[in-house]
C-alpha positions, -999 to +999 in steps of 0.1 A: -326-137-220-307-114-244-317-120-280-281-127-290-280-155-265-316-167-270-305-195-294-278-205-269-304-207-242-327-228-263-299-251-271-291-255-234-327-262-226-327-287-254-297-305-239-315-307-206-346-322-223-325-347-242-301-358-215-324-357-185-303-346-155-268-331-161-245-340-131-272-359-113-267-393-131-244-403-159-258-390-192-284-415-203-274-415-239-237-419-232-245-447-206-266-467-230-244-463-260-213-474-240-232-503-227-245-513-261-210-510-276-195-530-248-221-557-247-233-561-283-218-592-299-191-585-325-175-608-351-145-612-328-166-627-299-175-663-298-211-661-287-240-683-296-262-669-324-299-669-316-307-664-353-287-657-385-272-622-385-286-597-408-271-564-420-289-532-409-284-497-422-268-468-403-301-451-403-318-481-386-290-483-360-293-446-352-331-448-349-326-478-326-301-459-305-325-430-302-353-453-290-330-469-264-319-435-252-355-423-247-362-456-229-332-451-206-344-416-197-379-428-189-365-457-169-343-434-149-372-412-140-392-442-128-364-460-109-345-431-095-367-412-070-339-386-066-339-379-104-337-342-110-332-319-140-301-297-136-293-266-156-267-271-183-235-251-179-206-253-203-173-264-189-151-239-171-126-224-196-144-239-226-148-220-258-186-223-254-185-207-220-163-178-233-186-172-263-216-172-240-201-147-216-190-124-244-224-124-260-242-117-227-218-089-218-223-073-252-261-074-249-262-060-214-237-033-223-259-023-252-290-022-230-273+000-205-261+023-233-296+026-247-311+034-213-284+061-207-292+079-240-310+112-239-337+105-246-335+068-235-341+041-260-362+011-249-360-012-279-339-038-261-359-034-229-392-041-248-376-072-263-367-084-228-402-078-215-416-098-244-393-128-235-402-125-198-439-124-208-436-156-228-418-173-198-445-162-173-473-175-197-455-208-199-459-213-162-497-211-164-520-241-161-548-244-187-575-231-162-556-200-150-574-176-174-575-147-149-537-147-144-533-150-182-555-119-186-535-099-161-502-108-178-515-100-213-529-066-201-499-055-180-473-067-205-491-055-237-460-050-259-477-027-284-489-005-256-454-006-239-438+003-273-462+033-277-454+045-242-417+042-249-420+062-281-440+089-263-415+090-233-443+078-210-430+044-201-425+036-164-400+007-167-399+004-129-436-002-128-433-029-154-405-045-135-425-045-103-454-063-120-430-089-133-415-095-099-449-097-082-460-123-108-428-143-103-436-143-066-470-158-074-455-186-095-423-195-077-417-223-053-412-214-016-374-220-019-373-190-043-389-165-019-355-152-008-346-147-045-378-127-051-371-106-020-336-097-033-351-087-066-373-062-049-342-045-034-324-039-067-330-004-081-308-002-112-327-014-143-298-034-160-288-054-129-325-059-121-333-074-155-301-096-153-313-109-119-348-114-132-336-137-159-313-156-135-343-163-112-366-172-141-340-198-152-341-213-117-379-213-118-379-231-152-358-259-135-382-260-106-411-264-129-393-291-149-386-311-117-422-306-105-433-320-138-410-350-135-423-358-100-459-354-112-452-376-142-435-404-123-467-422-110-483-420-144-451-431-162-447-460-138-481-473-149-472-473-186-434-479-184-437-517-183-454-518-217-433-490-230-399-505-221-410-540-233-421-525-266-389-505-271-368-536-263-388-556-287-381-530-314-344-531-305-345-569-306-359-568-342-329-547-352-304-568-332-317-604-333-288-616-311-295-589-284-304-616-258-273-636-260-257-623-228-290-626-210-293-662-220-257-669-209-264-652-176-293-674-169-276-706-182-245-700-161-267-695-131-285-728-137-251-745-141-239-729-109-270-738-089-272-774-101-234-779-100-232-774-062-228-736-061-255-735-034-260-755-002-289-779+005-316-785-020-354-786-025-373-801-054-393-774-072-424-773-094-419-759-129-431-725-119-412-723-086-381-736-104-382-707-128-388-682-100-360-696-078-335-699-107-343-663-117-338-650-081-305-668-079-295-651-112-302-616-099-281-624-068-252-633-091-253-598-105-242-586-071-210-606-075-204-596-111-170-590-127-179-559-146-145-557-163-144-593-176-181-603-180-207-588-203-238-576-184-272-590-195-289-569-221-322-567-202-304-551-173-281-526-190-299-496-178-296-508-142-260-519-144-247-489-125-273-495-097-262-532-094-226-522-093-233-496-066-252-522-045-223-547-050-198-522-037-220-513-007-224-550+001-187-557-001-180-529+024-208-540+047-195-576+047-161-563+058-176-541+085-197-571+099-167-594+097-144-570+117-171-564+143-177-602+146-140-607+152-138-579+178-168-590+197-158-627+197-124-617+209-135-594+237-165-615+248-187-604+276-164-575+285-179-553+258-212-572+250-242-549+253-223-517+260-245-489+246-231-470+217-199-490+213-209-510+183-222-480+164-189-461+172-168-490+160-190-495+129-187-458+120-149-459+124-145-490+102-168-475+075-148-443+074-115-462+070-130-483+043-147-454+025-122-454-004-120-492-008-133-491-044-109-464-056-076-471-075-056-455-047-069-478-020-042-498-002-058-528+015-027-537+036-023-502+050-060-497+055-067-530+074-036-524+095-051-490+104-085-507+112-068-533+134-049-506+153-079-484+158-100-513+170-074-522+196-072-486+207-109-484+212-109-517+231-082-506+254-101-475+263-134-493+267-120-521+289-102-496+311-133-474+314-154-504+326-128-519+350-116-548+328-081-559+324-065-548+291-055-574+265-020-588+267+004-580+239+000-615+224-038-614+226-038-579+210-015-590+182-037-621+176-067-598+173-049-575+148-039-605+127-075-617+126-087-583+115-060-579+088-068-614+075-104-604+069-093-584+039-090-616+019-121-628+001-112-664+011-111-655+048-135-680+066-152-654+087-157-631+057-171-660+037-196-669+064-208-633+066-210-630+028-230-663+026-254-650+052-259-617+034-267-637+002-291-659+022-309-628+035-312-612+001-324-644-015-350-648+013-361-612+007-366-617-030-385-650-024-407-635+003-414-602-014-446-616-029-458-623+006-447-589+019-429-607+048-393-599+055-370-628+062-353-634+095-319-617+099-291-643+101-266-642+129-237-618+127-256-593+106-272-572+133-247-544+132-255-538+095-292-547+096-304-512+087-281-508+057-288-543+046-325-538+046-322-506+026-302-525-001-327-554+000-356-530-006-337-513-035-329-547-050-364-559-046-378-529-065-353-534-093-360-571-096-397-567-095-398-540-122-373-559-144-393-591-142-425-572-152-409-557-182-390-587-196-411-616-183-420-628-219-383-630-228-372-646-196-400-672-196-389-687-229-352-687-220-358-702-185-382-728-199-356-739-225-329-741-198-350-762-174-361-785-201-325-793-211-322-817-182-355-835-191-366-832-155-371-802-133-339-793-117-334-793-079-325-758-068-304-752-037-312-729-009-283-709+006 
């Protein structure tokens, strides 16, 4: 990079190191700070105090926030298999971007002017070679001494400087060595970039392109390091996250208030008739069952009105995403159940029809969680589209079309499914909850539960969510088990006898 912009480059890389992945996930620091601000008890909230409050200094709070931020980044790497480092770019039209462009242009113009002098001056060029050399050396592994020797020899700056002073420097030869070495280090997806470098003949555009490709290679190396680190980080992250949360708890003694409320509310819900049926549990199984029910409640969470449990703040976005996916799937399954019950054997078993109908419904419901979504218009469109598909299908297979009354009845049933109180939607939703609870309870035995009736059309998507949920729950339990055990034990002892937990 040009020296004038070297500091800017280092600042950009520092931002990548601190924030993790720009544009891949919400900035970890912003996410955790917003969550802490929203969920930390304040004097204006009537929440139970786990211990007398104590005053902490600004320095203590900043150190705590820093620790939680680092924890959030490590957690994101472990839990998000798609986590990637992305290059930082200042916003379009921002002052930062304008300054960066001006500085870069000034440097490259100066380099071009020096090379066009008679005789040419190579001071800027030698500086660039030195920076490229440092970057190439940073790509080396500890045992690659032979390649290190080649780079040190070919890019010996003192020798290059002497050659430049004696007008004996072959800058094209130096550039060729650099490109060859980049080709040795780069990932296969950069082969085309290396090929294009070999086709550039002008020195200034060539060096600009070399730095652009090197920046890409740095990101590739960073992402390779992340993927290599993940298995080792996973082994240590349970202890690491538990330790960090304990440190946070020491600074914020009431930092488990919302977690306790979440578990207590779940116990009240379960024992108060929120679930169907019942089965007497042993102490250990009571804790496990209550805890699993609690995780399911997170998939029905009112994120605007309820404070999320502190122990799950870093995964709140993941739970919210699954919640929205499940809401859409419940509607898809409800509409398909209505359609197939209405048409009966006429369309039963027709290859490809269910997938086509499902795809159509999902497309129409794609924006259902956006502010602009109009439920009445959308479900009217879904009903109309289903009737059109049915007309064509019945005609194609020699069946009589629906009468106007029957078609209007079907449309009315589909439109009614938009309501959360719709009986069919409630049945589908209950069966989804039953399946997910069975998945959590059977995960220890590595045995997937049977799929309840009516969920066959969404079985693939539902299983993917169940696996994602199971991974989150398992990891969360491992990290916070000491904290959960005490809270659950206290809750279960309040009734003097072990509670009877319901099974959906």
